[in-house]
VOVEX-17727 format. One line per field, with one value per residue: residue number from 1; x, y negated, z negated of N, C-alpha, C in turn; residue in three letters; chain. Coordinates in nm, 2 decimals, decimal comma, always signed. Atoms other than C-alpha are relative to their C-alpha. Layout:
seq = c(NUM:...)
n.x = c(X:...)
n.y = c(Y:...)
n.z = c(Z:...)
ca.x = c(X:...)
ca.y = c(Y:...)
ca.z = c(Z:...)
c.x = c(X:...)
c.y = c(Y:...)
c.z = c(Z:...)
type = c(ala:...)
mol = c(A:...)
//
This chain:
seq = c(1:2:3:4:5:6:7:8:9:10:11:12:13:14:15:16:17:18:19:20:21:22:23:24:25:26:27:28:29:30:31:32:33:34:35:36:37:38:39:40:41:42:43:44:45:46:47:48:49:50:51:52:53:54:55:56:57:58:59:60:61:62:63:64:65:66:67:68:69:70:71:72)
n.x = c(+0,08:-0,03:-0,06:+0,08:+0,06:-0,08:-0,01:+0,17:+0,02:-0,11:+0,11:+0,09:-0,10:-0,05:+0,09:+0,02:-0,09:-0,03:+0,13:+0,14:+0,11:+0,09:+0,05:+0,13:-0,02:-0,10:+0,06:+0,06:-0,07:-0,11:+0,11:+0,02:-0,10:+0,01:+0,09:-0,07:-0,10:+0,00:-0,08:-0,15:-0,06:+0,03:+0,10:+0,13:+0,08:+0,15:+0,14:+0,06:+0,02:-0,12:-0,07:+0,04:-0,07:-0,14:+0,00:+0,07:-0,06:-0,10:+0,04:+0,01:-0,15:-0,05:-0,05:-0,11:-0,12:-0,06:-0,07:-0,13:-0,10:-0,08:-0,07:-0,14)
n.y = c(+0,08:+0,02:+0,16:+0,11:-0,01:+0,04:+0,15:+0,05:+0,06:+0,14:+0,13:+0,05:+0,04:+0,14:+0,10:+0,01:+0,06:+0,10:+0,04:+0,02:-0,08:+0,01:-0,12:-0,15:-0,05:-0,09:-0,14:-0,06:-0,02:-0,12:-0,11:-0,05:-0,08:-0,18:-0,10:-0,07:-0,08:-0,10:-0,15:-0,01:+0,05:-0,11:+0,00:-0,11:-0,10:+0,06:+0,00:+0,15:+0,08:+0,03:+0,10:+0,11:+0,03:+0,06:+0,09:+0,12:+0,00:+0,09:+0,14:+0,14:+0,02:+0,00:+0,14:+0,00:-0,05:+0,09:+0,15:-0,10:+0,00:+0,12:+0,04:-0,06)
n.z = c(-0,07:-0,16:-0,02:-0,02:+0,11:+0,03:-0,03:+0,00:+0,13:+0,05:-0,02:+0,10:+0,11:+0,00:-0,02:+0,15:+0,10:-0,06:+0,02:-0,15:+0,06:+0,17:+0,07:-0,07:-0,14:+0,00:+0,06:-0,14:-0,07:+0,02:+0,00:-0,12:-0,01:+0,10:-0,06:-0,12:+0,04:+0,09:-0,01:+0,01:+0,11:+0,14:+0,05:-0,07:+0,07:+0,07:-0,07:+0,00:+0,15:+0,05:-0,08:+0,05:+0,13:+0,00:-0,13:+0,09:+0,15:-0,04:-0,05:+0,13:+0,04:-0,15:+0,03:+0,11:-0,03:-0,10:+0,03:+0,06:-0,07:-0,06:+0,09:-0,01)
ca.x = c(+14,05:+14,09:+14,26:+13,95:+13,80:+14,11:+14,09:+13,69:+13,75:+14,08:+13,84:+13,59:+13,86:+14,04:+13,74:+13,64:+13,98:+14,00:+13,63:+13,47:+13,26:+13,00:+13,01:+12,68:+12,75:+13,09:+12,88:+12,64:+12,90:+13,08:+12,75:+12,67:+13,03:+13,00:+12,66:+12,82:+13,10:+12,99:+13,11:+13,46:+13,49:+13,41:+13,07:+12,87:+12,80:+12,59:+12,26:+12,04:+11,92:+12,24:+12,41:+12,15:+12,22:+12,56:+12,55:+12,33:+12,54:+12,85:+12,69:+12,66:+13,06:+13,16:+13,24:+13,40:+13,63:+13,70:+13,82:+14,03:+14,19:+14,28:+14,44:+14,72)
ca.y = c(-9,73:-9,81:-10,15:-10,29:-10,20:-10,34:-10,68:-10,72:-10,72:-10,93:-11,20:-11,22:-11,26:-11,54:-11,73:-11,71:-11,83:-12,10:-12,20:-12,18:-11,93:-12,03:-11,77:-11,64:-11,62:-11,42:-11,19:-11,13:-11,08:-10,81:-10,61:-10,59:-10,47:-10,19:-10,09:-10,06:-9,89:-9,66:-9,34:-9,50:-9,64:-9,30:-9,37:-9,12:-8,90:-9,15:-9,07:-9,38:-9,46:-9,45:-9,65:-9,94:-9,93:-9,98:-10,22:-10,45:-10,39:-10,51:-10,83:-10,98:-10,92:-10,95:-11,35:-11,29:-11,07:-11,27:-11,60:-11,36:-11,29:-11,59:-11,67:-11,42)
ca.z = c(-1,71:-1,33:-1,26:-1,10:-1,44:-1,63:-1,40:-1,45:-1,86:-1,86:-1,64:-1,90:-2,18:-2,02:-1,87:-2,25:-2,40:-2,11:-2,21:-1,85:-2,03:-2,36:-2,64:-2,52:-2,15:-2,25:-2,49:-2,21:-1,98:-2,19:-2,28:-1,91:-1,87:-2,14:-1,98:-1,64:-1,73:-1,98:-1,83:-1,78:-2,13:-2,31:-2,38:-2,20:-2,47:-2,67:-2,60:-2,52:-2,83:-2,98:-2,69:-2,74:-3,06:-3,04:-2,77:-3,02:-3,31:-3,08:-2,95:-3,31:-3,34:-2,96:-3,04:-3,37:-3,24:-2,94:-3,13:-3,38:-3,12:-2,95:-3,28:-3,23)
c.x = c(+0,07:+0,09:-0,10:-0,08:+0,08:-0,04:-0,13:-0,01:+0,10:-0,06:-0,07:+0,06:+0,06:-0,10:-0,05:+0,09:+0,05:-0,13:+0,00:-0,09:-0,05:+0,06:-0,07:+0,01:+0,14:-0,09:-0,11:+0,06:+0,09:-0,11:-0,05:+0,15:+0,00:-0,14:+0,06:+0,10:-0,01:+0,05:+0,17:+0,07:-0,01:-0,13:-0,13:-0,08:-0,08:-0,14:-0,08:+0,00:+0,10:+0,06:-0,09:+0,02:+0,10:+0,03:-0,07:+0,12:+0,12:-0,03:-0,01:+0,16:+0,12:+0,09:+0,09:+0,14:+0,07:+0,10:+0,11:+0,10:+0,11:+0,09:+0,13:+0,07)
c.y = c(-0,05:-0,15:-0,12:-0,04:-0,11:-0,17:-0,07:-0,05:-0,12:-0,17:-0,03:-0,08:-0,12:-0,05:-0,06:-0,10:-0,13:-0,10:-0,07:+0,11:-0,04:+0,14:+0,06:+0,06:+0,13:+0,12:+0,09:+0,12:+0,16:+0,10:+0,03:+0,07:+0,12:+0,09:+0,06:+0,08:+0,10:+0,15:-0,03:-0,03:+0,14:+0,02:+0,07:+0,10:-0,02:+0,04:-0,16:-0,11:-0,07:-0,10:-0,13:-0,04:-0,06:-0,11:-0,15:-0,02:-0,06:-0,11:-0,05:+0,01:-0,04:-0,18:-0,02:+0,07:-0,07:-0,10:+0,06:+0,05:-0,06:-0,05:+0,06:-0,01)
c.z = c(+0,15:-0,04:+0,04:-0,16:-0,10:+0,04:-0,05:-0,17:+0,00:+0,09:-0,09:-0,11:+0,07:+0,05:-0,15:-0,05:+0,11:+0,02:+0,13:-0,04:-0,15:-0,03:+0,06:+0,11:-0,03:-0,06:+0,10:+0,08:-0,04:-0,06:+0,14:+0,05:-0,05:+0,06:+0,13:+0,01:-0,10:+0,01:+0,00:-0,15:-0,08:-0,06:+0,02:-0,08:-0,10:+0,07:+0,01:-0,06:-0,07:+0,09:+0,00:-0,12:-0,04:+0,09:-0,09:-0,14:+0,04:+0,04:-0,10:-0,04:+0,13:-0,01:-0,15:+0,04:+0,12:-0,09:-0,12:+0,07:+0,12:-0,10:-0,01:+0,12)
type = c(met:ser:glu:lys:thr:thr:ala:glu:ala:arg:lys:ile:trp:lys:asp:phe:ser:glu:lys:lys:thr:ser:glu:glu:glu:thr:lys:asn:leu:leu:leu:glu:phe:met:phe:arg:arg:lys:phe:glu:leu:gly:leu:ala:ser:met:gly:glu:asp:asp:phe:ser:asp:phe:leu:val:tyr:met:ala:glu:his:phe:val:his:ile:leu:lys:lys:tyr:ile:leu:lys)
mol = c(A:A:A:A:A:A:A:A:A:A:A:A:A:A:A:A:A:A:A:A:A:A:A:A:A:A:A:A:A:A:A:A:A:A:A:A:A:A:A:A:A:A:A:A:A:A:A:A:A:A:A:A:A:A:A:A:A:A:A:A:A:A:A:A:A:A:A:A:A:A:A:A)
//
């Protein structure tokens, strides 16, 4: 990942961990991030339907994953 991409992901995480963004906002930011960075994240080989299904699946789990990460 490029430094710009890494910095963007870290900002999303930092804002969530510092409670600057809500769970819903963070989930939406992560979905947008993944959608815009599909190629850079290695998800370009997925078809549009599979990619959409993947984003829907991940949307259900982002906040849970982030909360677990905070505990570590």
